[in-house]
N, C-alpha and C positions, 0 to 999 in steps of 0.2 A: 504493500500500500504506500509506504513512504517513498519507495523508488519510483512508483508511478506518479505520485504527486510532484516530486522533483522533476521527473522526466516530462510530465505534462506542462509544467510551468516553463521549463527550458525550451521545449520544442514548440510550445503554443498549441498542442493537440488537445482538442475537446474530447476525443475518443479516449485518450489516456486519463484525463481528469474525470470523465464519466465513469470509467472502470475503477479508478481509485475511489471515487465517491461510493460506488457500489461495494467496494472492499471495506470501506469504513462501516457500512451497515452490516456487512458479513461478519466483521470482527465482533460487533455487538450482538448480532443474531446468533452466532455460534456460541458465544459466551452465555447468552441468555438461554439457549437451548440446552447447553450442558448443565447449567444451574437448575433448570426445570427438571431434567432427568435425575440429577443428583438428589434434589430435595423431594422429588416424586417418590423416591424409595422409602421415605419416612412412613412409619405406621400411622394408621388412623387415630384420631383423638376424639374426645367427647364433643369438641367444637367443630371438627372436620371429620365427620363419620365415614366419609369415603377416602380420607387421606389427602395427599397432596398431588395425586396424579393429574388433576385438571390443570396444574401449572404448565404441563406440556402443551395443552391446547391454547392457553393464554399466550405462551411463548410463540406458538405458530401464528396466532392472530396478529400479535404485535409485529412479528417479522414480515408478514404479508403487507400490513399497513405501511411499514417502512419502505418496502419495495415500491409502493405507489408514489410515495414522496420523492424517492430517488429518480424514478422514471419521469415524473413531472419536471424535476429540475433539469434533467438531461434535455428534454424537449424544448423547454424555454431557452436554455443556453444555446441549443442548436439553431433555433429560429433567429436569435440575436447574431449568431455567427454568419448566417446567410445574409442578413442585412448589412453587417459590417465584417467582412472576411478578415481573418487573422493569419499572418504568415506561419507556416508550419515547417519545422525542420524534420524532414522525413527520416534521416538516418538515426537521429536520437530517438525518435518515436518508434522506429522499428526495433531497435535494440531493447528498449524498455518494455515494449509490448511482448517480445519473446520471453523476457524474464518473467513477466506477469503470467503469461500463458503456462510456463513450466510450473510455477507455484500453484496455479489453479488446477492444473491436471493432477498434481499430487494430492491436493485436498479433495478433489472430485473422486479419485480412486479410493481414498480412505472412506468417504461417506457412502460411496456406491456399494460397498460391501455390507452396509448396515440394512436394517429393516425399514423399507420405504412404506410399509403399511402404517408405521408410526408417523402420525401427522407432523409432529415436532421435528423429527429427523428429516422428513420429506421437505419441510420448509427450509432447513439448513442446506439440504442437498440442492434445492432449487436456487438458493442464493449463490452457491458456488458454481452451479451450471451457468447461471447468468453471467457471472464474472468471467468464466471460461469463454463464453461467446463474445463478451466484450473485448477480451484480449485478442481473440481471433479477428474481430472486426477492426481493431486498431492495427493489426498486422497487415490486413488487406488494404486499409486506408494508407498506411505508410508506403506500401508497395506501389500503389497508384500514384501517390505524390512524388515518389522518387522517379517513377517512370515517365510521368506526364506533367507533373507540377500542378495538377488540378486539385486545389485545396478544398473545394466544397465537398469532396468525398468524405472528409473527416466528420462534419456535422451530419451529413446524410446517413452514414453508417451508425452514428451515435443514436439517431432517431430509430433506426432499425433495432438496435440493442434495447432501446427503451420500450419498444412495442413487445419484444420478447419478454422483458422483465414484467410488463403489465399483465401479460397472459399468465405468467407464473403466479404473480401476486393475486390475481382474481381467483384462481383455483384454490390457493391456500387459504385466503380470507373467507371464501364461500364455505369451504369444508369446515374450517374451525368455527365460524359463526354458527353454522348449523348445529354443531355439537354444543356450543355455549347456550344456544336457544333450546336445548333439550329436544332437538328434532329426532325423528325416527331414523335409526342408522341407515345409511345408504345401502340399497339393495335388499332391504327388509320390508316386507309388506305385512301390515297388521291383519289385513283381510285373509292373506294366505295362512298366517299363523292360526287364526280362528278356525278356518276351514280344515286345516291339517289336524288340529287337536280334536275337533269334533268327528273327524273321519277315522283317525288312526289310534285314538286313545279310548278304549271301551269304557273306561271309568268316567269319562266326561260326556254329559248330555248337552251342555251348552257352555261356551266361553264368551266373555264380553268384558267391557271396560279394560281393554288391553292397551297398555302404555309401554313403549320401548324408548330408551335413550342411551347415550354413551357417556362414560367417564373420560375415556380416551378413544382414539380411532379403532383400537383393538378390543376394548373392554365394554361389552354391552350389558344392559340391565333391562329387566322386564317385570311388570306387575300385571295381574289379571284377576278377574273373578270367574269362577266356574260353578255350574250346577252339576252335581255328581249324578251319574247314572243310578237308577233305583238299586238300593242295596249295597252300593260301593262305599266302603269306609273312607272317611276324610283323609286318613293317613295314606291310604293307597292312592287316592286321587292326586294328592300333592306329589307323591313320589313318581307317579306315572307321568304327570305333566312336566315335572322338572327333567325327567329322563328324556322325554321326547324333544323338549326344547333344546337340550344340550346336544343330542345326537343329530337332530335335523337342522337346527338353526344356529348351533354353536353359541348358545346363550347359557352361561353357567350360573349367573346371579339372577334367580327368579323368586318372586314373592307371589304366592297363590292364596287367594281368599276363597274358601269354599262356602257356598250358600245353599242351605236346604230350601229356603223360600225364595220368592221373587226379590230382585234387587232394587232398592231405591238409592239412586245416586245422591250421596250426601251433598255434592256441590251444586246440583241442579234441581233436586227434588223430583226428577222424572223417574217414573217407575219402569223397570225393565219389563215386567209382565203384569202382575196383579196389583202393584202398588204397595206391597208389604215391605217392611224394612228388612235390610240384610240380616241374616241369621248370624 
């Protein structure tokens, strides 16, 4: 990062400065991601009954927002460069961009070996991938400037990098915000869960009030109400529902409320069948 800042100032290259600016956020993002994973291992407490795992999602959300800010800065600076072109020293730009690319490739390979189902790690990986593309764009721009002297290629490719950063940022912000809003996990259908339980679990006559959400991108939770089949003991109903949800939908943390009578939703007062209160 320091080399690219110095090289960008000496050569006058926006592409290098844009990549260096992206690296500033990467340093913060990687540090934030590491802290989130580190503190996320702490056990749950009375105040934080699910523990600190959600810190990983907060880190991913902040990292995604930071990418938006960086991309906006690059675009604004590039527009100003088009209006008032700045001389660029192609040779210095090329050398520094090659050094930056080597560093980014190293970081990319390290993170690529990690679990990209983890939203926090994926955010860090996208940051470094954006940096790698930024360095590659700077190399191309330097080559064009050395060969032709056409300096507008520098802000032009900077905008290209900004668009790629924005695409990555949108994906990570959208996914992390969905989890923070307690949205149903991606790829999971509550209607499919209801139909599956009623079709494949003999102990269940009816399943309703199903709610699913995530603590992290990999850890899903679910609560539901069930009416048992005639003669099915509550203990067996709960065990069968949990077993099916684990095997079929990979949901291990399940809370089941067994109701002998019709259910009255406490939050709305709407009766599920006959208007009787939950047993």
